[in-house]
N, C-alpha and C positions, 0 to 999 in steps of 0.2 A: 451655335444652334440658330435655326431659322428665325425664331421670334425675338432673339436677344435684343437687336437694335431697336425694333419697334417698341418693345416693352420698356427699355431703358428710357427712350424718348417720352413715352407716356408717363412714366413715373416722375420724370423731371418736370414735365409740364404741370402735373397735378400737384406737385409739392407734397408728395404722399407722406402720411404719418399714420401710425396705428390709431384706430378709432377709440377714443377714451370712453370710460364708463361715465354715464351722464349724471348719476346720483348714487348716494350710498344705498346698499342693498342688504336686507336682512332676510335670511331663509330660516323660518321657524318650523319646528315639528318634524325635522328630517331625521331619519336613522342614518348616521354617518358611518360609512365603511371606508377605511383608509388603512394602509400598511402600518401607520403609527398608532392605530387603535380602532377596532372595527365593532360595529353593531350597537353603538350607543346613541340614544336620542340627544340631539344637540341643536343649538342655534348657530348659524354661520353668518358672520358679519363681514361685509365686503365694502371697500372703498378704493377708488383710484386703481381698480383692476387687481387689487391685492386682498388676500384674506387677512382681516384685522384680528379676529378672534373666533374660536370654535369652542363650544361647551354649553352645558345646560343653563349657565348663568351669564352668558355673554351679553354685554350691554349694547343696545342698539342706539345709533345716533337718532336724534329727534326728527331729522328730516329724511330719514331713510324710507325707501320703498320696501314694503313688507310682502314677502311671498310666504303663504301658508302651505308648507309641504304636505301637511295632512297625513303623516306617517309614510310618505314615500322614502325611498332609499337614496341617499346621496353618495356618489362615487366620484373620485378624481377621474379626469379624462383618461380613457384607455389610450395607449400610445402605440401606434403601429410602427415597428422598428425597421421595416423594409418595404418600401413601395416605390412606384413611379407615378404617384398621384400628381396631377398638374402637368405631367409630361406626356401622358397618353390619354386620349379620349375614347376612341374606338380602335381597338388594336388591328382590325382588318382594314381600316381606312388609312392609307399611308400619310395623307396630309394632316392627320391628327396625332401622329406619332413623332415625338421630338425628344427621343431619349439618348441619342448618340451623335457624335461628331465624326467627321471623316478622319481616318488615320488611327494609329494605335496608341499614341502618346498625347493625351489631352488633359493634363492636370489642371489647366486653367479654365476648363468648362465648369460653370457654376450652376447647380440645379435651381437655386432660388431665383435667378434672373430669368430663367426660361419658364417659370411657373405660369400656368394659365389659371388665373384667379376665378374665371367664369366657368370652369369645368363643372359639368353636371354631376360628376362623380364626387365632388367635395360635399355637397349637401346630402347626398345619399349615404356617404360614409359617416358623417357626423350624426346623422339621425339614429345611428346604432351605438352612440356613446364614444366613438373614436373621434375626438375633437383635435387631436394632435398626431402628426405622422412625420416620419423621416422619408424624404424623397431623394433619390440619387440618380445620376446619369448612368447609362449602361453602354456597352460596346467598347471594342478595342482592348488594350491591355491595361492602360491607366485611363479610366473613363472620365474622371473629374471629381469635384467635391460635392458632398451631400449637404442637405439643409434640414433642420427641424422646422416644421411649419404648423401654424394653427389653421384650421379649415374654415376660416371666415375672414373676409376682408375685401377691399376694393382692388388691390393689386398685389404684386409680389412682395412689396415692402411691408404691407399690412400683414401678409401671411407669415412672413419670416419671424420665427422665434429666435433662432440662432443659426448662423452660417459663417464659415464652414464648420461641420461637426466631424468630418472624416473624408478621406480620399479613397475612392473606390478603385480597387485593383482586381481584375478578373484573372485568377490564377490559371496558367496554362495547363492543358491536359498532360498528365504524367504517364498514363498507361500506354504501352506499346502493343499493338496487335501484331503478333508474329506468325499468324497463319500464312500459309504459302500463297494464298490468293488475296491477301490483304492489300487494300488500295487506300493511300499510297503504300509502298513497300515499307517494311520495318525500318530500314536504314533511313529512308526519307522522313519517316515519323520522328525518329530520334533527332535528325538534323533540324527539323522544324521546331521540336520541343526545345532543344538546346539554344536555338536562335532566339526564341522568345524569352527564355530565362536570361540570356545574355543581354537582350534589349532592356529588360527590367533592371538588371544590375547597372547597366550603363546609364539608364535614366537617372537613377539615384546618385550615381557617381558624378554625372554632369551637373546635377542640381547642387550637390555639395561643393563642387569646384566653383560653381557660379556664386554661391553664398560666401565662400572663402574669399573670392575676388572682391565681392561687394564689401566684405568686412575690412579689406585692406585699403579701401578708398580713403583718401584724405591723408595717407602717409606720404612721405617725401618721395616725389617722383612717380607716384602711383596715379594713373589717370582714372577718371570715372568709368565705371563698367557699363557697357550698353545693356539696357534693361531687356529682359526676356520674360514675357508674362507666364510662360510655362514654368520656368524655374522659380519665379516669384511666388507662384501658387503653391509650390512645394515647401516653402519656408516653414509654415506651421507644422508640417509633418516632421521635418528634420529637427525642429526645435522641441518636439515632443508635445506640442500644444494640442494636436488632434491625432487620432489614430489612423492607420490604414485599414480600410474596410475591405477584407479579402473574401471574395466569393470562392468557396472551395467546399466540395461535397463528398469526396472520397478520401480514404486513408492516405494515399500517396500525395494528393494535393495538400491536405491539411498538414501533414508532417513536413512536407517541403516548405510550406508557407511559414510554419513555426521556426524552422531552422533558418530560413531567410531573414525573418524579423529579428532573430537573435544576432545574426551576423551584421545586419544593417543598423541595429540599435534603435529600432522604431517600435512603437506600440501598435498592436493589431487587435481588431475585433473581427471574428469570423462571421460571415454571412453563410450559414451552412445548414444542411440537413443531412440526408444520407447516412454516412458513417460517423457523424460527429459524436453520437452517443457512445460509440466503441472507444473513443479516445477521451472520455470524460475525465479519467484520472490524470492523464497527462495535461489536459487543459487546466484542471484545477491546480496542479503543481505549478504551472507557468502563469496562473492567474490571467488567463485569456478569456474575455467575455464572448458570448455567442448570441447572435441574432438568428433565431431559428427559422428555417424555411417552413412552409406549411406542414401542419401535422398530417393532414389527409393526403398522403402520397403513397404511391406503390413502392414496394421494395425495389432496390436497384438490381438485385440478382435473383435468379430463379430459386436458389436454395435458401434465401433468407425468409424468416417468419413474416407473415402478412402485417404484423404490427410493429415492424422495425421503426418506421417513422413516428408512429403513435407514442412509442416509449422513449424517444430521445429526450424529451423534456424531463421525465422522471429520472432518467439516468444522470443527466447533468445536475439536477437538483440533489440527488443522493450523493454525488461526488463533491458538491459545494461550488459548482461553476455558476457564476452569475450569467443569467440569460434573459432574453425577452423574446416575444413573438413577432413575426412579420408575415406578410402575404406575398413576398417575392417581387422581383422586377420582371417576371415573365410576361407572356402575352396577355394574361388576364390578371396581372398583379394589381392594376389600378381598380378594375371592376370588382375584384374580390376583396378590396381593402376593408369594406364594411363587415366582412365575415370574421374579422380578427377575434372577437370573443369566443367564437365557436372553435377556432383553432386551439385556444387554451382549454375549452371545455372538452375537446377530444383528448387532450393530454391528461386531463383530470380522470377521464374514464379509463386511462391506462397507467395509473399509479402516481400521478403528480398530485400532491395535496392541494386542496382548493385555495387555501390561503397563499400558498406559493404561486399559484396561477394568477391570483389577483395582484400579487406583488410584481410578478413578471410583466404584467400588463400595464403597470403604473410606475412605481418607484424604481424598480430595477431597470425598466426601459429608459426612464429619464436619466438615471445614473450612467448607463452605458452610452447614451447619446450626448452626455455633457450638459444636461439641463436639470440635474437632480436638485439644484438649489432653488429652482423655480416651479417645477412640476412634479407630479408623481404622488402627491398626497394632499389631503385637506387639512392643512396646518397653517397657523398664523405665519405671515411673511411670504407664503407661496402665492403664485398667480391664481386668481379666482377662476379656474377653468375646471368645471365639474358638471355633473348632470344628475337629474332626479329620475329614478326608475321605479316601476311598480313591482320589481322583483330582481332576482339575481341576473346580472347581465350575461352570465355564462349560460343561462337557461333561454333557449330560443323562444320560449313563450312570453318572456318579459318584454316590456316596452319602455323606451326612453320617453319620458313625459315632458321634461323641460331640460334645457341645457344652457350653460353660461360659459363664455370665453372672455377672459380678462374682466370678469364682472358684468359683462353685457349679456343679456338674454338673447339668444339667437333663434331664428326660425328653424323649425324641424320639417318644414315643407320641402319637398324635393320632387324630382321627376317621377319617382315611383308612387308617391302619395297622390300626385296630380293624376296619374293614369288610373290609380285605384278609384279615386273619386269620379273620374270621367266614366269609367265602365260600370261602376256601381250604380250610377244614376242613369244608365242608358234607357231609352224608351222601350216599352214592352215589345217583344217580337223582333228587336233589332239584334 
């Protein structure tokens, strides 16, 4: 990616490290909402970026900074499970779009290294309670690895919570248009589809052969194997340390991806909308998690009910599928990342229980992305990344009043608040 070299040099020169919490923090009088226990008044004690204690009788250190929440509601950070934040600024301006590399097979592309920590979209997003997000490269067949990032910091090293958390694969289209006037012709479509599926299989076969050769190094008469950064990057996937994040939105794609994952012996997480609710039972049986595409989407087919996408979350929940919400890697995926709570609210309006929606936005999202031991709830031992709100974050009328990342209070000022202040105070007649 175009910014990789420059950002690596900058991080090296700066000797970057995560910004530490300056002093112990005590938040008193908050109504704590968390998957582990919701709606109870409590005191939150924080030090060194971690939550030390939560409860009505939590003891505060003598030198702590005290924040009086005054009955505000405390929620763990909402976690956006699918974005291109930090990789796209203005989707219509090509120079600000850095989501893909040349070619089809790029497992060595790392989203975290390409992150733009100065993106104006990060403060806008965190002002709505989304303090953590997964960002991933796009394009090609194997796009690269995704990262979970906090939405505040000097550079990509400050922003990165964990990387890699998965390798993104864009599943090839499976449907064949057999109309007489189809372009390209049906035979050519089949040929193109099969070629891409073969390329994917060959990619994993080559990576396995590479790691087998590396494992044999040091044996008698076995030379050192030449390093290949593409196959090096696939080691965590082959070892089962991270899943394959598969973008697939129709029945044929999803079923083909499930069968492929079983054959390859790899874990997968679906980045899906569309037909995913129709396969809820099968996904539950296979224990495949889902990162949902936006709730507010049109049906894929003329004959489908208008609320097909709206009910996907409720269907998955009813079947016992673990899922979370995302705002996609499409053209407006980064700009709409701030709207994450309303995607969940739309699902609640179409059958998803409210407590399940909160869990999907917090603990389930953290679990799916491999950071459930650090994020997702307001509990002792977790990262102190939470916010105070004057109401339910799923209600568009609510406002985030204060926010904390790793125990540090962060500014909620952003481009939109600055514009609001500017035009609110414009001179009369202007």
